[in-house]
N, C-alpha and C positions, 0 to 999 in steps of 0.2 A: 279608828276601831274596826275590827272585821265583823263578819256575820255572826260569829260564835260570840254569844254573851254569857251561857251558862257554863257552870264548870265541866259538865260532861262534853260539851260541844267544844269548849276551849282544849280540852284535852284531844279531841279528834282533830282540831285544826293543829295543834302542835305536831301531832303525829305525822299528819299528812305534809306539813311543811317540812319536817325532817326527813321524810323519805324524799320530797321534791329536791330539797337542796344537795341531797347525796347523790340523786341520779341524774339531775338535770342542771349542773352548775353552769356558769357562763361558758366555759370551754367548749362543753357538750353543745350548747345552743349554736355556738359559732361554727363548729365542726358539721354540725347539721345543715346550716346555710349552705355549704359548699359540697356536701356529698347527700347521695338519698338516703332517707331514714329507713332502716330494717323494718322489716314488718314480720312479727310484731316488733316494736322498738324494744331495747335493752331493759328498760325498767318495766315491762310488762308483767315479767312473772314476779317481781317484788311487789309491784302493787296488788296483783292478785293474791299474792301470799297474806298481804295485809287486809285482804276484804274489800278493797276500794272498787273494786268494778261492780260488786253486788251490794253496796253498802245501803242501797235504797230497795233492793229487791227482798220478796218474800224469803224467810228461811224454808218454806217448802221447796224452793228451788236452789237451795244453797246461797242466798244472799245474807246479810246481816239483819234484815227485819227492821230498818229504819225508815225515814221518809225523805221526801223532796228537800226540807231543811237540811237534814244532813249531807245530803247529795250536793245541795248548792255550797257548803260550807267545804266541802272536797273539792270542787270546781274552782271556787275562789282562789283557793290555795294552788292548784294547778294555772290559774291564770297569774297569779303572783310570781310562779316559775317560768311562765312562758313554755310550759312543757311541750316538746314537739310530738305529732303522731295523732293517732285516732283517739285517745282516751275519752276527750270530751264529746265527740260526735257519736262514739259507741255507747257513752253512758247515756246521753239524750235519747238516742234510739231505743236503749232497753227501758227508759222510762216511759216512752210512748207506749210499747208493748205492755208494761206490767200496768198502766193505768186502764188498759181494756182488759185484761185477765193476768191477776199476779201469779197465777199457777201455770201459766203457758209454758209447755215443755221446752220450747226456744230459749226460755230465759235461763235454763241450768248452764248451758254453754257461755251465754254472756255473764252470768254471776261468777264463774270460775275463771274466765279470762280465756277461755279456749276458742271462744267465738267473738269477733270482730263485728260491730254493725255500724252503719251510718243512717242519715235521715236528710230530709229536705224540709224547709217549711213552705215552699213553694214549687210547683213544677207544671210542665205543660203536658202531663200524662193524662191521657183519657181511657176508659174502658167500655166496654159493651158486655152484657151479660151472655154468657153461652154456658147452657145446662146449669148445673149448680155453681160455677166458678165465674172467672172473669177473663176476658182477652184484652190485654192492656198493650196501647199503642202510644207514642210521643216520646217527648225528653224532658230531663230534668237537668237543668244546666248548673255547672259550678257546685256540686254536692261535696260537701267536706268529707275527706276521708273514703271515699267511694271506692278507690282504687285499693284501698287496704282491707276494705269489708267484705265479708262473705254473706252478709245479710244487709238488705237495704229497707228502711221504712219511708215509704214515700206517698205524698197526697196524690189521689186520682180522683179524677172528674168522673164521676158516676152517675148518670143520668142529670137529675136537677142539682145535686150536692157533691161534696167532697169527703173523701174517706182515705184513711191512711191504711196502706197495705203492706204486707210483708214479703219482700220478694228477694229470690236468691241470687247473688251476683252471678253466678254460673248462666242464668237465664237471660241476662243482659249484655248490651254493648257498652262497655266503659272505655272512656278515653280521657287519660290523664291531660291536665291542661296546666299551664304555668299558673302560679298563684303569687300575689303579692307578698304574701307571708309563706316562705319556703318550709317552714316547719309546720304549716297546716295545709296539705296537699289536697287539690281540687281535681274533681274529674266531671265531665259530662257523662250522663246516662242515658241510654236510649233504649226503649222498649219495641221490638218489631213483632206485633202480635204474639205477646207473651201471655201463656196460659197459666192461670193461678186457681188454686182451688179456694171455695169459699170460706174455709177455716183460717186464710190468710188475711181475711179482711178485717181490720179492728173496729168491729161494728159498733161496740159500746163506747168507743172514745170519738166524743163530739168535736168540731173542728175548733171551737172556742176553747175547749179543754186542752186540746194539742198544742194550739198555739201559745196558750198560757204556758204550758209546760216548756216548751221550746225556749220561748223568750225569756222566760225566768231563769233558764239555766243557762242561757248564753248570756244573759246579765250577770249571774253569778261570775263567770268566768271574766266579764269585762270589769268588774269592780276589783277583782284581783289584780288585772292590768293596771287599773287606776291606783291602786294603793302602792303598788311597787313604784310607779312613777312618782307619785308624793314623797313615799318614804326616800326614794333616790334624790330628788330634788333639794329636799329638805336638809339631806344629811351634807350634800354636795355644798350648798349655801352656807354651811357653818364652818367649812374649812377652806374654801376658794377665796383667797384675798385679793383685793384691788383698791387701789389706793390707800395700802396700809391698813384695812380691815375687812373683816369677812363681807363678802357679797351680801349675806343675808341681814346685815344691819341697813341695808340700802332700801329705801320705801318700795321701790319698783319691784325687787325681789321678795321682799317681806309679804307685800300684798299678793302678790302672784301665789307664792307658797300657800298663804292662808286661804286664797280663793281654791285652789287645788285641794286641801284638805276639807273645806267646806263642802265642795261638788262631790268629793268621793263620799263623804258621810251621809250626805243626802241619798245618794244611790244606794249606798249599803243597807240604809233603813227600810228603803223602798224594795229591795230584793228580799230582805229578811221577811218582810211583811207578805210579799208575794209567795214565798215559799211555804210560809204558814198557812196563808189562805187555801194553796193547793193540798196540803196535808189535811187540814180541815174538812174539805169536801170529799177527800178520800175516805176519812173517818166516819163521815155522814153525808152521803150522795145528796139528801133531802134538804141539807142545810143551804142557807142563802149566804153564802161567805163573800160574794162579790169578787171572786178570784179573778174575773176577766178584768176588772178595774183595777186591781192591785198590779196584775201582770202588766198592764199598760202602762201603769205609772212608773214600773221599773225599767220597761222597755224604753220609755221616754228619757229617762235619767241616766241609765247605767251606760249604754253605749256612747252617749254624749260625753260623759266624764272619762271615759278610757281615752277617747280622741283628744279632748282638751288637755287632759294632764299630761297625756305623752308628748303632746305638742310643746304644753309648757316646761316641761322637763328637758326637752331639747334646749329651750330658751334659756332657761337657767344654765344649762351647760356651756352656754355661749355658742350654740349651734353645732357643736361637735358631735350631737347625738343623730346627726344625718350620716355620719360616716357608717361604711360598712362595719368597720371594727368595733364600734361602740355598742354598747347593751341596749341603750334607749332605741337603737334602730330597729331592734328585734320587736320592741314592745310597741313602737308606733307601727310597724307593720301588721302586728297581731291586731291593734286597735282597729285599723282599717279594715281588715278582713272580717272582723268581729261585726262592725258596723254594717257590712255589706250582707252578712248573714240574716239581719233583721228585716231586709226589704227597705221600703221606703220610710224613712225617719218622719216624714210628717203624718205617717198613718197612726202613730202611737198616742201623739197628743190629742188627735182628733178622737181616737178611740175612747181616751180617757174623758174627754166632753161628752161624748155620744152615750157613753155608760153612765155617767154621772147624771145625766139629764132624762135618762130611760129608767133603768133599773136602779139607780142609786151609787153613791159611795160606798166603800167598805166602812164600817163602823171602827171608830179607833178606840180600842180598850186594852188594859193592861191587867192580866191577872197576878195580884198580889198574893203573898203568903197570908194564910189564916190567921198568923200570929200577929198582924197588922190589925186585926178588927179592933181591938180595944183603943188603938190610937185613933181610928177611923170614928168609933162612937164619941171620943172626946172631941174630936174637930167638928163632927157633924153637930153635937149639942152646941159648940161656941157659933157655928154657922148660924144655926136656929136663932140664936139670941140676938145675933146682928141682925138679922131678917126681921126681928121684932122691933126693932127701933124705928119709930114712925117716920122720924124726919130723915130725908136724904143727907143734908150737910152732917147731921149728928152720927148717922151710919158711917158715912165716909170718914169721919174724925175718928170712930172706934176701929174701923178697919185699919186705919194709918197707925194708930196708937198701939193696935195689937200686932203689928209687923206682918200683917196678912197681904199687903200689896207685892212685896217681894221677900217672900218668906225665907229664901237662901241667904240673904243678908245677915251678918251679925246682929247681934241684938244691942241697942235697942231699936235700930232702923227695921231688923228684920226678926226672924225667929231662928235664925241658926240651923234651918231645917236640913236635913239630909234628903237625897233624891227621892226616897219612899215617901217620906212625909209631905214633900212638894208634890208629888203626884196625887196623894190622898186630897191634899188641901185644893188642888185644881179640880178634883172630881167633886168634891162636896159642894165647893161655891156653885159650880155648874148645875148640879142635881138640886140643890137648894134655891137656885135663881136667885143668888146675892150678886150683883155686880159689883166688882172691884175697880177702883178708879184707874186708868188707863194711862201708862206712862208714855207711850210714844217714844220719841228721840230721847226723853228724859231716862229711860232704862239704859242708854249708852253712858249718860252723865253721872247717874247716881253711884255707879261703883266708884268712879275717880274721885267723887266728894267723900264718900265713907271712908276710902283708903287713905286719901291724902288732903283732905281737907282741915283747916282748923275747927276748933269746936264751936268758934263764932259763925263760920261759914256752914256747919252742918245744921246748927239750930236755925239759922236764918233761911236755907235753902231747902232742907230735906223735909221737915214737917209739911208746909204747903204743897210740895211736890206730892207727897204721899196723898195728901187730901184733894187732889186734882185741882188744886187752886191756882198754881204755878204752871204755866206751860212753858217748855223750851224749844228752843230750835239750835241749831248749829250754824254758826257763821266761820268764814275764812278769811285770815287776815293775809298780810303782804308775805311775799317769799321769805323764807327764813325765820319769820315769826311763829310759825306752827299754828294750831287750830285753836280758836276761841271757845269758850262755854259762855253762852249768853242766855239770860232769861227775858222774857217778854211779859 
């Protein structure tokens, strides 16, 4: 599942995917591995005509007026296509500037595609104050697209803190360096007593906000890479045959592909939430959206998902993905470079823990259509009636017989609930403080009994399981016999 889940966002994703498929097919990617990428790349004008460079920028500067979520959707599709060139770095740089001042004059050129920008998440640049401006010295290493950009947004240590500063490339010494991913050029950037005026300092952009923007948008590109690897591996597993049948039928490949899907889905959900959190804080700067926590979760999951899935994609392909000619080689390189852009991987899980134990985790909530309120009132009344039952055993029996334990199951074992109803049920049981029996491993087993069990087996096993009276475990039998379902 991609980041886009509403119809409008799906339309945006489809539009970007169509452009990417047209301007960056496989042969273009492989050609770019061998020859320098033109600056701007051939697709730049087409992307600008579609408004993609400014999808997240204010209409006052020529942008589309959308938010970080829409930009994340766009960058995920660019990741899915492993699009070469500076599009992603330029979009991230413009998002940093816009977060400080959405009406900044420099954003006009970035929105139209006339200007290309680059950014860095860390640097060795320092500054001293001089008059109303700064004098900057030092180096930022391995800056993506620095040699292609005319404007760079770089973090600079000023006195006891760090602030992002907009610098003109003409003021700097830029040394292109070899990249693991030739489609994402890198360069070292040096400032030798470079003077900038005070209006080039993004004073309203805090370090936490800047890093959250960068890592969330990098994570969006990373899940595009992960989704491509997952789709490609599963498609290949369906058609590649060994020992007379598709390799996808073998447990090792089947489980590997399932793991890829699960890891990609987790990362996608985290990026979606981080982008929403950033948009929420933009709409209401005083709101406590816990965007730093959400961004740290996304940065923990997304680059790892890109690396793991591209590695597994190579393995599903029998190792041929390591060859220069194969597409998987392109995506594996992109995954490695993306992971490097985040910095130390261990910083992000630590940030999740530190943020959760200090300022708190981001609340989990889902906005539902107002038309669902009638259903909510009905469920709330039934939950209240369950809560009023004085005996815990009687309450569990009523919960089980009402199909509340696993409401997605067909009746009479569940309530045949659609996803929206399942969400409301979970919310109302939580709000009403009514505890449902916990299924544990039984949650894996129950669907098999419902689908394939005899009537006698269903009546014997399901009611006591739903009441919490029967606890299940999973045992493993001899090779060739499959797995057993056993009750204790």
